[in-house]
C-alpha positions, 0 to 999 in steps of 0.5 A, a space after each residue: 133646360 131639363 138636363 140642367 135641372 137633372 144635373 142640379 138635382 143630382 149634385 144636391 143629392 147626398 145619398 151615399 154620404 151615410 155610407 162614407 161616414 159609416 166607413 170612416 167610423 168603422 175604420 176609426 173604431 178598428 184603429 182604436 181597437 188595434 191600439 187598445 189591443 197593443 196597449 193591453 197586451 204589453 208587459 207593463 200593462 199586464 203586470 199592472 192588471 195582474 197586481 190590481 187583480 191580486 190586490 182585489 182577491 186578497 
């Protein structure tokens, strides 16, 4: 009986879920940063940003 209670308590325990959630969130943020970096370093986007800056400085 005591063993069953301990097992049930361990199955209900959700410690560690936060760590998994942080890991998934970190991976998503890194993936988003990688995509953003790839987009911002493309030739078309750099040309568009340069044009906006040039227009702002006139």
